[in-house]
N, C-alpha and C positions, 0 to 999 in steps of 0.2 A: 730846715732844708727839705726841699721837696724830693721825695723818693719816687722815681719812676717805677711804675708797676708794669710788669710785662706779663702778658697773658699768652699762653700757648694755644694756638688754634686747635680746636677739636676736629679731628679728621672724621668726616662722615663715612659711614659704612658703605662699601662699594655695593651698588645694585647688582642683582643677579646677572651674570653675564649672559648675553644673547645666545652664546654657544651652548649654554646648558639647557635653554628652552627649545632649541632647534629640533632635537629628536622627537619631542612630543608634538611639535607643530607638524613635522614631516609625517608622523604616524597618522595624525588626524587627516591630513591632506590625502594621504594614500587611501585611507579608509573611505573618505568621501568619493574619491575617484572610482574606487571599486564598486561602491553602492550605485553611483550614477551609471557606470558601465553595465552592471548587472541589470539595472532597471531598463536601460536602453535595449539590451539583448532580449529581455522578457517581452518588452513592448513590440519588438520586431518579430519575435516568434508568434505572438498573439495575432499580429497583423497578417502574417503569412498564413496562419491557420484559417483566419476569417476569409482571406482571399481564396484559399484552397477549397474551402467548403461552400463557397458561393460562386464566384466567377469561374474558377477552374475545377469545380466539382466534377468528378468522373461520371460520365453518362454511358449508358449501354449502347452498343452498336445496333442499328436497326436493319435487319435483313428482309427484303421484300422479293417475292417471286412475281416477276412481271409477266412471264409467259411460259407455257409448257406445250410442246408439240412433238409429233413423231416426224423425225427426219427420214426414217426408213421403216417400212413395215411390210413384211412378206410372210405369208402363212400358207403352207401346203399341207393339206390333211388327207390321209388315206384311211377312209372309214373301215374298209374291209380288214386291213392289217392293224387297225387302231394305232396308227403312227402319224407323226407330223414333223414338219420341218418349219422352223420359224426364225426370222431375222428381225430384230427390233432395235432401233436406235432412238434414244430419247434426247431431245434438245430442250434445255431449261435456261431461261434468261432470268438472272437474279441481279439484285443490286444491294450493296452494303453501304449504309450511311454512317459516317463517324460524326456524331453530334458534339463531340468534345472541342474545347478551345485549343487543344494540342493534337499532334498527329498520333495515329495508332498503328502499331505493328502487329500483324497477325501471323500465326505459324502455319506450317503445312497442314492441310486438312483434306477432306474428301466428301463427295456427294455419293450417297448410297441409295440404290433402288432395291426394294423388297417386294416379293410376291408371297403373300400369305405367310409372312414371318420369316421367309428365307431370303438371304441376300442373293440377288441375281444380277447385279451390276454395280460397278463402282468407278468413279472418275476422280482423279486427284485435283485438289485446289492448291496451287503453289503458294508459298509464303510471300508476303508483300507488305505494303504500308498504305495507309489512307491519310491524306492530309486533314487538317482541322476543318470540320464542316463539309468535307467532300463526300460525294456519293459515287462509289465505284461500281460500274456495271461489270457483270461476268456472264459469259456464255459457257454453259457446261454441256458437254456431249457425253452420253453414257450408252455404251453398247450392252444390251441385255444378253446374258449367257444362256443360250437356248437349252443347253443340256440340263441346267438346273430347273428350267421351266418344265421340260418334258418328263423329268423324273418325279415331279410332284403329282400325286394321285388326283388332285382336284383340277389339274390343268384342262383335261379333256372335257370335264363337266362344264367349266367356264367357257370353253370354246364352243360347245354345243349351245350354251345359253347366249352366246354372241358377245360376251364382254370379258375383259381381263382386268381384275382389280389389282393395282399396284400402288406402292407408296414410295416416296422419296424422303430422305433425311439428310440435312446439311447442318454442319456445326462449324462456326467461325469463332476461333479462340485467339485473343490478342491481349496486348498490354498498352496502357497509356501511362505516361510519366507526368504526374502532377507534382510540381515543385521537386522535392527530393524523393518522392515515393513512386513506385511502379505498381499500378493497380491492374489486376487481371479482370478482363471483361469477356463474356461469352454470349454468342447469339445462336439460337437453334431454330431450324425451320423444318416442319414436317408437312408433306402434302399427300393427300389421298387422291389417286387418279383412277379413272375408268376408261379403258381403251375399248372403243367400239370396233369389233372385228369387221363388220360389214362395211362400215364407212372408212375404216383404216385411219382413224384419228382419235384424239382424246375427246370424249363426249362430255366429260365433267371432271373438275378437280376442285379441291378445297384445301386450303393451307392454314396452318396455325403457327404462331410465332411465340418464342419464349426467349427472354434475355435475363442475364444475371451478372452481378459483379462478384 
């Protein structure tokens, strides 16, 4: 008699559930995303820095004295009493060029006139702004303070020699914004002038310029 043999099927072990692998997979994905994001940010910063130091590099403003003249000159000298009366108004035409690719804002400043190291005149230069690449003209009128001239012991000697040596000093200070940074820029101008008393005009002048960031 045949005896039927029965075999009990062997159950295979269940494979690791996907739910147990998900935390590791999600962690790797998050790490990869963070690395890619960090690399993109670093690349963007490097690109901005390169643009900032090349195309948008801060440049110094350029101040130029175009003309200097006497708008008013009157001198009355009393030789016997060794006294004098004098009225002098100086007119200076200057221009300030902003060579930057962005606008520049400058603060309140002033133009100063000196006679042998003593300030004898001053005119304000109000704050303003200069567009990118723009050249801004300025006309500055300075009244000379006669009392300060007359109290200088060398004034009468200069008058008898026929010339008055004076100097002007102008400082333009401003800021340009390059990307996220504000950069301070300054321009200085100094002019040495000689006033011819007989001709009642400026016979000679020489200017020097200095700029810095």
